[in-house]
C-alpha positions as a Python dict, from the first residue, in 0.01 Angstrom:
ca = {
    (1, 'X'): (0, 0, 0),
    (2, 'X'): (274, 243, -93),
    (3, 'X'): (180, 607, -122),
    (4, 'X'): (357, 925, -221),
    (5, 'X'): (335, 1190, 41),
    (6, 'X'): (209, 1537, -69),
    (7, 'X'): (286, 1696, 276),
    (8, 'X'): (513, 1637, 577),
    (9, 'X'): (314, 1391, 816),
    (10, 'X'): (467, 1353, 1158),
    (11, 'X'): (574, 987, 1246),
    (12, 'X'): (528, 891, 893),
    (13, 'X'): (750, 1079, 647),
    (14, 'X'): (852, 1409, 455),
    (15, 'X'): (686, 1547, 156),
    (16, 'X'): (764, 1381, -188),
    (17, 'X'): (857, 1060, 4),
    (18, 'X'): (748, 725, -85),
    (19, 'X'): (622, 528, 220),
    (20, 'X'): (448, 191, 306),
    (21, 'X'): (126, 222, 499),
    (22, 'X'): (-179, 9, 563),
    (23, 'X'): (-443, -9, 302),
    (24, 'X'): (-725, 140, 526),
    (25, 'X'): (-493, 421, 657),
    (26, 'X'): (-426, 512, 301),
    (27, 'X'): (-776, 484, 150),
    (28, 'X'): (-964, 625, 451),
    (29, 'X'): (-728, 903, 575),
    (30, 'X'): (-424, 990, 371),
    (31, 'X'): (-598, 990, 21),
    (32, 'X'): (-943, 1154, 90),
    (33, 'X'): (-764, 1442, 281),
    (34, 'X'): (-517, 1477, 8),
    (35, 'X'): (-218, 1414, 212),
    (36, 'X'): (-88, 1135, -20),
    (37, 'X'): (-170, 979, -357),
    (38, 'X'): (-128, 604, -449),
    (39, 'X'): (230, 495, -575),
    (40, 'X'): (161, 428, -945),
    (41, 'X'): (356, 487, -1259),
    (42, 'X'): (173, 810, -1335),
    (43, 'X'): (203, 951, -993),
    (44, 'X'): (576, 859, -995),
    (45, 'X'): (639, 1039, -1310),
    (46, 'X'): (463, 1345, -1168),
    (47, 'X'): (675, 1319, -853),
    (48, 'X'): (1010, 1298, -1063),
    (49, 'X'): (890, 1626, -1254),
    (50, 'X'): (804, 1799, -923),
    (51, 'X'): (1153, 1698, -791),
    (52, 'X'): (1329, 1826, -1111),
    (53, 'X'): (1156, 2154, -1082),
    (54, 'X'): (1236, 2178, -722),
    (55, 'X'): (1597, 2115, -795),
    (56, 'X'): (1610, 2376, -1071),
    (57, 'X'): (1451, 2635, -847),
    (58, 'X'): (1710, 2568, -584),
    (59, 'X'): (1990, 2601, -837),
    (60, 'X'): (1850, 2931, -951),
    (61, 'X'): (1818, 3048, -584),
    (62, 'X'): (2175, 2938, -508),
    (63, 'X'): (2307, 3132, -799),
    (64, 'X'): (2131, 3434, -695),
    (65, 'X'): (2242, 3408, -332),
    (66, 'X'): (2610, 3356, -446),
    (67, 'X'): (2587, 3671, -669),
    (68, 'X'): (2443, 3879, -375),
    (69, 'X'): (2734, 3738, -141),
    (70, 'X'): (2984, 3849, -409),
    (71, 'X'): (2822, 4201, -409),
    (72, 'X'): (2811, 4243, -45),
    (73, 'X'): (3188, 4151, -9),
    (74, 'X'): (3306, 4391, -268),
    (75, 'X'): (3342, 4689, -37),
    (76, 'X'): (3257, 4753, 325),
    (77, 'X'): (2932, 4902, 407),
    (78, 'X'): (2941, 5259, 574),
    (79, 'X'): (2717, 5325, 859),
    (80, 'X'): (2692, 5674, 1000),
    (81, 'X'): (2624, 5740, 1371),
    (82, 'X'): (2611, 6043, 1600),
    (83, 'X'): (2911, 6057, 1824),
    (84, 'X'): (3043, 6226, 2118),
    (85, 'X'): (3374, 6399, 2157),
    (86, 'X'): (3546, 6082, 2272),
    (87, 'X'): (3452, 5884, 1967),
    (88, 'X'): (3167, 5693, 2135),
    (89, 'X'): (2848, 5668, 1963),
    (90, 'X'): (2504, 5764, 2108),
    (91, 'X'): (2330, 5425, 2138),
    (92, 'X'): (2456, 5127, 1943),
    (93, 'X'): (2445, 4983, 1590),
    (94, 'X'): (2161, 4736, 1532),
    (95, 'X'): (2082, 4469, 1264),
    (96, 'X'): (1803, 4715, 1131),
    (97, 'X'): (2068, 4987, 1049),
    (98, 'X'): (2285, 4729, 886),
    (99, 'X'): (1976, 4609, 681),
    (100, 'X'): (1895, 4973, 587),
    (101, 'X'): (2265, 5034, 489),
    (102, 'X'): (2273, 4723, 252),
    (103, 'X'): (1942, 4841, 89),
    (104, 'X'): (2075, 5186, 38),
    (105, 'X'): (2426, 5101, -60),
    (106, 'X'): (2405, 4774, -235),
    (107, 'X'): (2044, 4764, -348),
    (108, 'X'): (1941, 4432, -186),
    (109, 'X'): (1680, 4383, 62),
    (110, 'X'): (1776, 4166, 348),
    (111, 'X'): (1586, 4111, 651),
    (112, 'X'): (1706, 4234, 970),
    (113, 'X'): (1645, 3893, 1155),
    (114, 'X'): (1904, 3729, 929),
    (115, 'X'): (2169, 3952, 1051),
    (116, 'X'): (2360, 3881, 1347),
    (117, 'X'): (2614, 4116, 1518),
    (118, 'X'): (2856, 3934, 1746),
    (119, 'X'): (2937, 4223, 1979),
    (120, 'X'): (2770, 4539, 2098),
    (121, 'X'): (2900, 4830, 1896),
    (122, 'X'): (2934, 5150, 2069),
    (123, 'X'): (3243, 5296, 1910),
    (124, 'X'): (3365, 5408, 1578),
    (125, 'X'): (3554, 5159, 1372),
    (126, 'X'): (3537, 4849, 1134),
    (127, 'X'): (3332, 4550, 1244),
    (128, 'X'): (3180, 4227, 1109),
    (129, 'X'): (2851, 4106, 1094),
    (130, 'X'): (2714, 3749, 983),
    (131, 'X'): (2423, 3724, 739),
    (132, 'X'): (2233, 3394, 738),
    (133, 'X'): (2057, 3296, 416),
    (134, 'X'): (1931, 2973, 522),
    (135, 'X'): (2010, 2619, 383),
    (136, 'X'): (2333, 2646, 587),
    (137, 'X'): (2452, 2940, 386),
    (138, 'X'): (2585, 3236, 547),
    (139, 'X'): (2852, 3508, 490),
    (140, 'X'): (3046, 3743, 692),
    (141, 'X'): (3027, 4110, 572),
    (142, 'X'): (3233, 4401, 709),
    (143, 'X'): (3112, 4738, 784),
    (144, 'X'): (3252, 5063, 905),
    (145, 'X'): (3087, 5280, 1155),
    (146, 'X'): (3169, 5647, 1079),
    (147, 'X'): (3065, 5988, 1239),
    (148, 'X'): (2786, 6170, 1094),
}
């Protein structure tokens, strides 16, 4: 029997995938637990509609991410830090500070967990950070650490 999976099932398949299983497994386990539906023309049409909606949502999300990336790369962020007389800052710059600077200066809310700083920043200057948006999409932004 062929079924359309409604959820990811380990060792069987991914969501919205059509798989062939034994009749008893489908009728006694998958279908009653609403993990799958029978593969018939009606359910196949519903699957196509669902896949079309997912593609449209993904395209919309990609367009929004690209606009955010363009806005972030327009100009470098400025992050203020308290410094000593030699130009070294007290403490270091963290992803949380970069996230707050993006929110205040660019108007976008980006989770600090998505921001990666390659080096420990303890001096004034210009640096780069990587923002991971998921789906293999990431961008490198520049920011400048200035004295407060």
